[in-house]
N, C-alpha and C positions, 0 to 999 in steps of 0.2 A: 107404462101402458102405451100401446101403439095403436094407431088407426090402421084400418085395412089398406087404405091408399098409401100409407107410408111404407108398407111392406112390399107392395107391388113395385117392381123395378129394382129391388135390392139384388145384389149379387149373391150367388151361392158359391162357396169356396170349398175346396177339400182341406184336409188337415194340414197341408203344406202352404195354405193361403193362396192356392192357385184357383183362378176363376174357372168354374165348371158349368155355370149357367146363370140365368136371371129369373127371378120370380115374376110370372106373368099373370097369375090369377090365384084366388083363394077359394077353397071348397069348404063350406061351413056345414056342420052338423047342427041344424036348427033345433031339433028336438032335444039334444043334450047340451046345446049352448057352447060349442067350442069350434075352433079351427081344426078341421080334420086333416086336410091335405093342402099343400101349396102346389101349384102347377109351375114347373120349372122348364124353361126353354133352354136347350143345350145347342142351339144352332152355332156352328163354328167352333164348338168346344168338343174335345174328345173324338174328333173326326166325324161328328154328326153333321149332316146337312141342315135339317130342320126337324128336330125331334123334341117332343114334350114328355114330361114324366110327372105323374101325381105322386108326390113324396109326402109321407106323413109329417105334419108340422112338428110332432113330438120328437122326430129324429134329427131335427136341426137345433143348433146352438147359436145364439146371437154373438156376433163379434162387433161390439159397439164401436171399437176404434176404426173399423173399416165400413160401417153401416152395411153390414153383410151378415149372412148366416153361414154356418159351417156344417157340412155333412161329413161326418167321420167315415173314412174309406169311400168317399163319394165317387171318385173316379172309377174305382173297381166295381162298386155297386151299380152305377149307371150303365156300365158296359154289359151287365147281365140283366138289368131290370126291364120289365115290360114297359114300352113307351107307346106313343101315338103321334100322329101328325096333326098339324093345325086344322085341317079340314075334317078330321075324324076323331072327335073327342069321345072317350068311352061313355057308354051308358052305365050309370052307377047302379042300375038294377040288373045288369047282365052278368053272366057267368065269367066273361073275360075280365070284368072289373074285379070280381071276387078273386080271380087268380092273381091280379096285380096286388091287391091288398094282402093276399097270402105271402107273396114274395117279400114285402116289407115287414110283415109280422114275423116271418121266419128269420129275417136278417137283423131284427132288433129285439128278438126274444120276447115276443108277446104282442098283444094287440096295441094299436096306437092309443095312447092315453089322451091325445089331443091337447089343446091349450085353452083353458077356460077363460071366459071373459064375462 
């Protein structure tokens, strides 16, 4: 079991153990009781200046030996994924957020299962 604060600040790696970002925040689905997305900052990685991505927590795998999470095909997915900047977080009730969710659902074959707690 992990605390939310222990996840914030953890690295996100691709399958080659290369750092592609850092977890900056967690988005919870309060009604269903699980972590829905983690917000990953990719500043300085993959050629991004300062870009954030809401990535389904269910698409990450823990790498305990590195205190990090792995996103399979992460480098390639993030190059195509919808992102946002620090000053303009998505409205989770808007159409643009639904498009971002659709991107991840399409790339992971089905809706996010989340991580129950």
